[in-house]
N, C-alpha and C positions, 0 to 999 in steps of 0.2 A: 266464815272460813273454819273448817274442821281441822283439828289437829289430833294426832295420836299422842298418847302419853310419852311414847318414846321420842317423837319429834320435840316435844316440850322439854323433856329432860335433856335432850341434846343441846337445844337452844339455851336452857337454863344453865348448863354446864359452861358453854362458851361464855355466857354473860356474867355468870356469877364469879368466875375465876379472875375477872378483870376488877372485881370490887376489892378495894384495900382491905386486908385482914381476913379475907375469905379463906384462904389456904391455911392460915394459922387456925382459924376456927374449926375448919373441917378435919384437922389433924390434932386438935387439942386433946390432951389427957383429961380425964374427968375433973381434976381439981383446977384446971386452967380455964375452962370454958367461961366461968362467970366474969373473970377479970378481963378476958379477950372480948366478951360481949360488950362490956363497959368501954373498952378501948377502941372498938370498931362497931359502932351502933349501926351503921349502913349494912355491913355484913350480917350482923345478927338479925336485923330487921328482913333482910332478903331471905334468909334461912327460915325464919318464922313464917313468912308468907308461903313458902314452898311447902312447908310442913303442914299447914293448916288450910290448904285449898278447899277441903270439903268438910263442912259443918253439918250438924243435924239441923241447923237453922239456915234457910236459904238466904236470908238477908246478910247474915254473917259471911256465908260463903261469898256472895257477891262483892262485899266490901273487900275481903281478902284476895279474891280473883282479880278485881279491879288493880289493886296494888301490885300484885304479882305480875300481870301483864304489862303494866306501866313500866316496871323494873325491866322486863325482858325487851321493852320497846326502846329502852335507854334513856328514859326519863330520870332526872336528877332524883336519887333515892331520899334525900332529906325532904324534898318537896312531896314525894310520894308518901313518906312517913307522916308529914304533917297533915295531908289530906286523909290518910287512913285514920289517924288519931281523931280528927274532926268528925269522920263518919262513924267511928266506933262511939264517940261520946254522944252523938245524936242517937245512935241506936240504943244506948243504955237509957238516955233521957226518955225515948219514946216507949220503951219496954221495962222500965224499972218496976212497974206495978203489975206486970204480967204474971199469970199463974193459973 
């Protein structure tokens, strides 16, 4: 299925605004963001995936995109975050000697 970026952003907006703490993070003043990210890790993680959809590394992009689309599909964010962290750890282990 093909999506336009506008369709994704519209869907993201609808889903993200249901995540506890999202509105606070989106409207945080510069000094507040760090404390709010700690208080609302699911919202912080969702924002991070949305902001990091495209990397120079295809494998990193796929890990992030899987997490992002899982969130948009309504999967439990804590579960998505655990899977994302496992996949990122595996990525680091597989590529730590690359260069």
